[in-house]
C-alpha positions in Angstrom: -16.0 21.3 -38.7 -18.7 20.3 -41.3 -18.2 21.5 -44.9 -20.7 24.0 -46.3 -23.2 22.4 -48.8 -22.4 22.8 -52.4 -24.5 25.0 -54.7 -26.0 24.6 -58.1 -25.1 22.1 -60.7 -22.9 22.9 -63.7 -25.2 22.4 -66.6 -28.6 24.0 -66.3 -28.2 24.7 -62.6 -30.3 21.6 -61.8 -33.1 22.7 -64.1 -33.4 26.3 -63.0 -33.1 29.1 -65.6 -29.5 30.0 -66.1 -29.6 33.5 -67.4 -26.8 36.0 -66.9 -25.8 36.1 -63.3 -23.7 38.3 -61.2 -19.9 38.4 -61.5 -18.2 35.7 -59.6 -15.1 36.7 -57.7 -13.0 33.6 -57.2 -10.4 35.1 -54.8 -8.1 37.9 -54.2 -4.4 38.1 -54.5 -2.9 37.0 -51.2 -0.9 39.4 -49.2 2.2 38.1 -47.4 4.9 39.4 -45.2 8.1 37.3 -45.0 11.2 37.4 -42.9 14.3 39.0 -44.4 15.9 35.6 -45.1 12.9 34.1 -46.8 10.2 34.6 -49.5 6.8 33.1 -49.7 5.8 32.6 -53.3 2.1 33.0 -53.9 0.7 31.2 -57.0 -2.9 32.2 -57.3 -5.3 29.4 -56.3 -9.1 29.6 -56.1 -10.8 28.8 -52.8 -13.9 26.6 -52.9 -16.6 26.7 -50.3 -16.8 22.9 -49.7 -13.0 22.3 -49.6 -12.9 20.4 -53.0 -9.3 19.9 -54.2 -7.4 22.4 -56.2 -4.6 21.7 -58.8 -1.4 23.2 -57.4 0.7 22.6 -60.5 0.4 24.5 -63.8 0.9 23.6 -67.5 0.1 27.0 -68.9 -1.4 27.3 -72.3 -0.9 30.4 -74.4 -4.4 31.8 -75.1 -5.2 33.0 -78.6 -8.7 34.2 -77.8 -12.0 33.4 -79.5 -12.0 31.7 -82.9 -15.7 30.9 -83.3 -18.3 33.3 -82.1 -22.0 32.5 -81.7 -24.8 34.2 -83.6 -24.3 33.8 -87.3 -24.8 30.0 -87.8 -27.1 28.7 -90.6 -30.8 28.9 -89.7 -30.0 30.6 -86.4 -28.5 27.4 -85.1 -26.2 29.2 -82.6 -28.1 32.5 -82.2 -28.0 32.1 -78.4 -24.6 30.5 -77.9 -21.9 28.1 -78.9 -20.2 25.7 -76.4 -19.1 22.1 -75.6 -16.8 21.4 -78.5 -15.3 18.3 -80.0 -12.6 18.9 -82.6 -11.1 16.1 -84.8 -9.0 15.9 -87.9 -9.3 14.1 -91.2 -7.2 14.5 -94.3 -6.0 18.0 -93.5 -9.4 19.4 -92.5 -10.4 20.2 -88.9 -14.0 19.4 -87.9 -15.7 20.9 -84.9 -18.9 19.6 -83.5 -20.1 22.3 -81.1 -23.4 22.7 -79.2 -25.3 25.5 -80.9 -28.1 27.1 -78.9 -30.8 27.9 -81.5 -34.5 28.5 -81.7 -35.2 24.7 -81.2 -32.8 24.1 -78.4 -29.2 22.8 -78.2 -28.1 20.8 -81.1 -24.7 19.4 -82.3 -23.6 21.7 -85.1 -20.6 21.5 -87.4 -17.9 23.9 -88.4 -14.8 23.2 -90.5 -11.3 24.8 -90.8 -7.9 24.3 -92.4 -5.9 26.1 -89.7 -7.9 26.1 -86.5 -8.5 29.8 -86.4 -10.8 30.4 -89.4 -14.0 28.4 -89.3 -16.9 27.9 -91.7 -20.2 27.0 -90.0 -22.2 24.2 -91.7 -25.2 24.0 -89.4 -26.8 21.3 -87.3 -25.8 17.7 -87.9 -28.3 16.2 -85.5 -32.0 17.0 -85.0 -34.2 16.7 -81.9 -36.0 13.5 -81.3 -39.7 13.2 -80.6 -40.9 15.0 -77.4 -40.2 12.9 -74.4 -37.7 10.7 -76.1 -34.1 10.3 -75.0 -33.0 13.2 -77.2 -36.3 15.1 -77.4 -34.8 18.0 -75.3 -31.3 18.0 -76.7 -29.1 16.1 -79.2 -25.7 17.7 -78.6 -22.0 17.2 -78.0 -21.1 14.7 -80.7 -17.9 12.7 -80.0 -16.6 10.9 -83.1 -14.5 7.8 -83.7 -13.3 6.5 -87.1 -13.1 2.7 -86.9 -12.2 2.3 -90.6 -12.5 4.3 -93.8 -16.1 5.0 -94.3 -17.0 3.7 -90.9 -17.5 6.7 -88.5 -19.2 6.5 -85.2 -20.8 9.3 -83.2 -21.6 9.1 -79.5 -23.7 12.1 -78.5 -25.5 13.6 -75.5 -29.2 13.2 -75.3 -31.7 14.3 -72.7 -35.5 14.7 -72.7 -35.2 17.6 -70.3 -34.3 21.3 -70.6 -34.8 24.5 -68.8 -37.7 26.7 -70.1 -37.4 28.7 -73.4 -35.6 30.6 -74.7 -32.5 29.1 -73.1 -33.5 25.4 -73.2 -30.3 24.4 -71.5 -30.0 20.6 -71.3 -30.9 19.2 -67.9 -30.4 15.8 -66.1 -30.3 13.0 -66.9 -27.4 13.2 -69.5 -27.4 10.1 -71.7 -25.0 8.6 -74.2 -26.7 7.9 -77.6 -25.4 6.6 -80.9 -25.2 7.6 -84.6 -23.3 6.3 -87.6 -22.0 8.0 -90.7 -19.8 7.4 -93.8 -17.4 10.3 -93.2 -16.3 12.9 -90.6 -19.1 15.2 -91.6 -21.7 12.5 -91.6 -24.5 12.5 -92.6 -25.3 11.0 -89.3 -28.0 8.3 -88.9 -29.2 7.9 -85.4 -29.1 4.3 -84.0 -31.8 4.3 -81.2 -31.5 0.5 -80.8 -27.9 0.8 -79.8 -27.7 1.6 -76.0 -24.0 2.0 -75.1 -24.5 2.6 -71.4 -27.0 4.3 -69.0 -27.0 6.0 -65.7 -27.5 3.4 -62.9 -29.0 4.0 -59.5 -26.6 3.7 -56.6 -23.5 4.3 -58.7 -21.1 7.2 -59.3 -22.9 7.7 -62.7 -26.5 7.7 -61.4 -27.3 11.1 -62.9 -24.9 11.5 -65.8 -23.4 9.0 -68.2 -22.6 11.2 -71.1 -20.1 10.6 -73.9 -16.3 11.2 -73.9 -13.1 10.5 -75.8 -12.6 7.0 -77.2 -9.3 5.3 -77.6 -8.2 1.9 -78.7 -6.2 0.1 -76.0 -5.1 -3.5 -75.6 -7.7 -4.9 -78.0 -10.7 -3.0 -76.7 -12.3 0.5 -76.9 -12.1 2.7 -73.9 -14.5 5.6 -73.6 -13.7 8.2 -70.9 -17.2 9.4 -70.1 -18.6 12.1 -67.8 -20.2 10.7 -64.7 -22.1 12.4 -61.9 -24.3 11.5 -59.0 -26.4 13.4 -56.5 -26.5 13.0 -52.7 -27.0 15.2 -49.6 -23.8 17.1 -50.4 -25.1 18.0 -53.9 -23.9 17.0 -57.4 -20.5 15.2 -57.5 -18.7 14.7 -60.9 -15.9 12.6 -62.2 -14.7 10.6 -65.2 -15.4 6.9 -65.7 -14.2 4.3 -68.2 -16.6 2.3 -70.3 -15.3 -0.6 -72.4 -16.4 -2.6 -75.4 -15.0 -4.6 -78.4 -18.0 -3.6 -80.6 -18.8 0.0 -81.2 -22.4 -0.9 -82.1 -22.8 -3.0 -79.0 -23.2 -2.4 -75.2 -20.3 -1.1 -73.1 -19.2 -2.3 -69.7 -18.7 0.5 -67.2 -15.8 0.2 -64.7 -17.1 -0.1 -61.1 -14.9 2.8 -59.9 -14.1 6.1 -61.6 -10.6 7.1 -62.6 -10.4 9.7 -59.9 -12.6 10.4 -56.9 -15.9 12.2 -57.2 -14.5 15.0 -55.0 -12.3 16.1 -57.9 -15.4 17.6 -59.5 -14.4 17.3 -63.2 -16.4 16.5 -66.4 -15.8 16.0 -70.1 -12.6 14.6 -71.7 -10.2 15.0 -74.5 -7.0 12.8 -74.5 -3.6 13.2 -76.2 -0.9 10.6 -76.3 2.7 11.9 -76.2 5.0 9.4 -77.9 8.1 11.3 -76.7 7.6 10.1 -73.2 4.8 7.5 -73.6 2.4 9.5 -71.5 -1.3 10.0 -71.8 -2.7 13.4 -71.0 -6.4 13.8 -70.2 -7.9 17.3 -70.6 -11.0 18.1 -68.7 -12.9 21.0 -67.2 -13.1 21.6 -63.5 -16.2 22.8 -61.6 -15.9 25.7 -59.1 -18.2 26.4 -56.2 -18.7 29.8 -54.7 -21.6 31.9 -53.4 -23.1 32.0 -56.9 -23.2 28.3 -57.5 -21.2 25.9 -59.6 -19.6 26.5 -63.0 -16.6 25.6 -65.1 -13.7 27.7 -63.9 -10.7 26.0 -65.4 -9.2 23.5 -67.9 -7.2 20.8 -66.0 -5.0 18.0 -67.3 -4.2 14.7 -65.7 -1.4 12.4 -66.9 -0.4 8.7 -66.7 1.6 6.1 -68.5 -1.3 3.6 -68.2 -4.8 4.8 -69.2 -6.4 2.2 -67.0 -4.8 3.9 -63.9 -4.8 7.6 -62.9 -3.5 9.3 -59.8 -5.5 12.4 -58.7 -2.4 14.1 -57.5 -0.9 14.1 -61.1 -2.8 17.1 -62.4 -2.2 20.7 -63.4 -4.1 23.8 -64.5 -3.9 24.5 -68.2 -6.2 27.5 -68.5 -8.0 29.6 -65.9 -8.6 33.3 -65.0 -4.8 33.9 -64.8 -4.0 33.1 -68.4 -7.3 33.3 -70.3 -7.3 36.5 -72.3 -11.0 37.1 -72.9 -13.3 35.0 -70.6 -13.0 36.3 -67.1 -14.8 33.5 -65.2 -16.0 30.7 -67.4 -13.7 28.2 -69.2 -15.3 24.9 -70.2 -15.1 21.7 -72.1 -11.7 21.4 -73.7 -10.9 19.5 -76.9 -7.3 19.0 -78.0 -5.7 18.1 -81.4 -2.1 18.3 -82.6 -1.7 21.1 -85.2 1.4 22.5 -86.8 3.8 21.1 -84.2 1.8 22.3 -81.3 -1.3 21.1 -79.3 -4.4 23.1 -80.0 -6.7 23.4 -77.0 -10.2 24.5 -77.9 -12.6 25.5 -75.1 -15.7 27.5 -74.5 -16.0 30.8 -72.6 -18.0 33.9 -72.2 -16.7 37.5 -72.6 -18.8 38.8 -69.7 -18.4 39.0 -65.9 -20.9 36.3 -65.1 -21.4 32.5 -65.3 -24.3 32.2 -67.7 -24.5 29.2 -70.0 -25.8 31.5 -72.8 -23.8 33.7 -75.1 -20.7 31.6 -75.1 -18.1 31.4 -77.8 -15.2 29.0 -78.6 -11.6 29.9 -77.8 -8.2 28.5 -78.7 -5.1 28.1 -76.6 -1.8 26.5 -77.5 0.7 24.1 -75.8 4.1 23.3 -77.1 5.0 19.8 -78.1 6.3 17.4 -77.0 4.0 17.7 -74.0 5.7 17.0 -70.6 4.2 16.9 -67.1 4.9 20.0 -65.2 7.9 19.9 -62.9 7.6 20.0 -59.1 10.5 20.1 -56.7 13.3 18.0 -58.2 15.0 17.0 -54.9 13.8 14.5 -52.4 11.1 15.5 -49.9 13.1 15.6 -46.6 9.9 15.5 -44.6 9.0 12.0 -45.6 9.4 9.7 -42.6 9.6 12.6 -40.1 8.1 12.2 -36.6 5.2 14.6 -36.3 3.8 16.0 -33.1 1.1 18.6 -32.6 -0.1 21.0 -29.8 -3.6 19.4 -30.1 -5.5 17.4 -32.6 -9.2 17.3 -33.6 -10.8 13.8 -33.4 -10.6 12.0 -36.8 -7.6 14.1 -37.9 -3.9 13.2 -37.5 -0.6 15.0 -37.5 0.8 12.1 -39.6 -1.3 13.2 -42.5 1.1 16.1 -43.2 4.0 13.9 -44.2 2.1 11.1 -46.1 3.1 12.4 -49.5 -0.4 13.3 -50.6 -0.6 16.9 -51.7 -4.4 17.2 -51.9 -6.0 20.3 -50.6 -9.2 18.5 -49.9 -11.3 19.0 -46.7 -11.4 16.3 -44.1 -9.6 14.2 -41.6 -8.5 11.7 -44.3 -6.3 14.5 -45.8 -5.1 16.8 -43.0 -4.4 17.7 -39.4 -6.6 20.2 -37.5 -6.3 21.4 -33.9 -8.7 20.3 -31.2 -12.0 22.2 -30.5 -11.5 24.8 -27.9 -7.7 24.8 -28.2 -6.8 28.5 -28.6 -4.5 29.6 -31.4 -1.6 29.7 -31.8 -1.3 26.0 -32.4 1.6 24.2 -33.9 2.8 21.1 -35.8 6.4 20.0 -35.4 8.5 17.8 -37.7 11.5 16.0 -36.4 13.5 14.9 -39.5 15.1 11.4 -39.6 18.5 13.1 -39.6 19.7 16.8 -39.8 19.5 18.0 -43.4 20.2 21.2 -45.3 17.0 22.7 -46.8 16.1 25.8 -48.8 12.4 25.3 -49.4 9.3 24.4 -47.5 6.0 23.8 -49.3 2.8 24.1 -47.3 -0.6 22.7 -48.3 -3.6 23.8 -46.4 -7.3 23.1 -47.0 -9.1 24.7 -49.9 -11.7 27.1 -48.5 -10.2 26.9 -45.0 -6.7 28.3 -45.6 -4.4 29.4 -42.8 -4.5 33.2 -42.7 -1.5 34.0 -40.5 1.3 31.5 -39.8 5.1 31.1 -39.4 7.5 28.4 -40.7 10.2 28.0 -38.0 13.4 26.1 -37.4 14.9 25.0 -34.1 18.3 26.7 -33.8 19.3 25.0 -30.5 18.1 27.8 -28.3 14.6 28.5 -29.6 12.4 28.7 -32.7 13.6 31.1 -35.5 11.4 32.2 -38.4 12.1 30.9 -41.9 9.0 32.6 -43.1 6.2 34.7 -41.6 3.0 35.0 -43.6 0.0 37.3 -42.9 -3.3 37.5 -44.8 -2.9 34.3 -46.8 -5.7 33.1 -49.0 -3.9 30.4 -50.9 -4.1 26.7 -50.2 -0.6 26.1 -51.5 2.4 28.2 -50.6 6.1 27.8 -51.5 8.6 29.3 -49.0 12.3 29.7 -50.1 15.1 30.7 -47.8 18.9 30.7 -47.5 20.3 27.1 -47.0 19.6 26.1 -43.5 20.5 23.1 -41.5 17.3 21.6 -40.2 16.7 18.9 -37.5 13.3 20.2 -36.2 10.8 22.3 -38.1 7.4 23.6 -37.2 4.4 25.5 -38.6 3.0 27.9 -36.0 -0.6 28.7 -36.9 -1.6 32.1 -35.6 -5.0 32.7 -37.3 -7.3 30.4 -39.1 -9.7 31.1 -42.0 -12.3 33.8 -41.6 -15.0 31.1 -41.7 -13.5 29.2 -38.8 -10.8 31.4 -37.3 -10.2 29.1 -34.3 -9.2 26.2 -36.4 -5.9 25.6 -38.2 -5.7 22.9 -40.9 -2.6 21.6 -42.6 -2.7 19.0 -45.3 0.9 18.5 -46.2 4.4 19.9 -45.5 7.2 19.4 -47.9 10.9 20.1 -47.1 13.4 20.3 -50.0 17.1 20.9 -50.5 18.3 24.3 -51.7 17.8 25.2 -55.3 14.5 23.3 -55.8 
């Protein structure tokens, strides 16, 4: 029942050379067979080796493809690639700070545009520091904030370490450094005496404390920075909040991240939607498969209060299902309102591999006003149900499947699993608080350990009747719809577990909803 160890890290693969690798197949389309009275909808979801959570909702962006390609920047500044973008607007002009991979390494470069699709490259805006200094290996990813007219602040990523030439990919530790300028294009003067915050041993940001989006909130500045730490399980990543009232002073880092480390996300760009008073945080998600770790999707989280975030309130914005040109890699989003829509800039690579090199910048669109994606509109009839099971593995519990948490994460804190040696089929039974009419059952299993074959059944007074029968499943989240049915008792009959552990069945959550949802 132990999870497999994770693979390589996202940036620079923990210091190893990150040349073009083999194509990464994230999953195959699931095959399902359903009873005549039911259908099992199969939204594509990746499957991760270590059971890290997946986002089961979608807020699909419309992809417009690449808008800035690497290779022709001034002085060869992006001859090897362009990635990690930060886009901001001032007086009708769009400014893009992007990481250009040039002959000297990765540097923050500038491009400008009036429409978001046609860009003029201006060249590097930062230079490398002295060898061995905090930015002697890379001075990249410049996040900006205008405090007042003529008072612009840049927080950029610095590191003394890179992979070997010619790639020179930035490697741990990732630091937040400071520069100042009179306008959106600079020129930028480094401020080495300003130390915003640093990685700290024994914290969730012991390896990475790199810059992120800054907002003004309740009299202070909040920076949503990228954080990571390393332990026996590998590299874990999340977002933290650092706070200050002085942009040229130190920042105080919150003791806990906004979402758990198991979410495996990094980098931030926020948008506030006044129509519903909601904050949307765009970030990139890190996949794990046999070829290592890499950015496989743009996710978005939402909240009314930027000090508090719920890891369940998230959705996929862009991944292999709706990206038109990058088959595997989608990284570091930056969003800006433009022409009545929200522009989502991101980096990708038009090749069947996960290399950090040879990347370009793409653009996708979301309609405004932005609204969180809709789940089932009716009440979850499974809440408060009495749950029993044929057997249970120590540390797991049947009650987990009706606790309202729709995480697909691995472990006893999130799911039920059958006992060791208890042969399949195994079952979970829900006795609702009162008989209700339902037309939909949502089933969440564990990412990387999905049920292959199972049945959703209802007690009809004489025996168990199928509402849905599914074979060959590879998705951690399935929606099953059926004709309106009066339900008092419902069960999931697990007939075959995942290929990795075929004798175990895991169920994270069961939702039961009225017809029409």
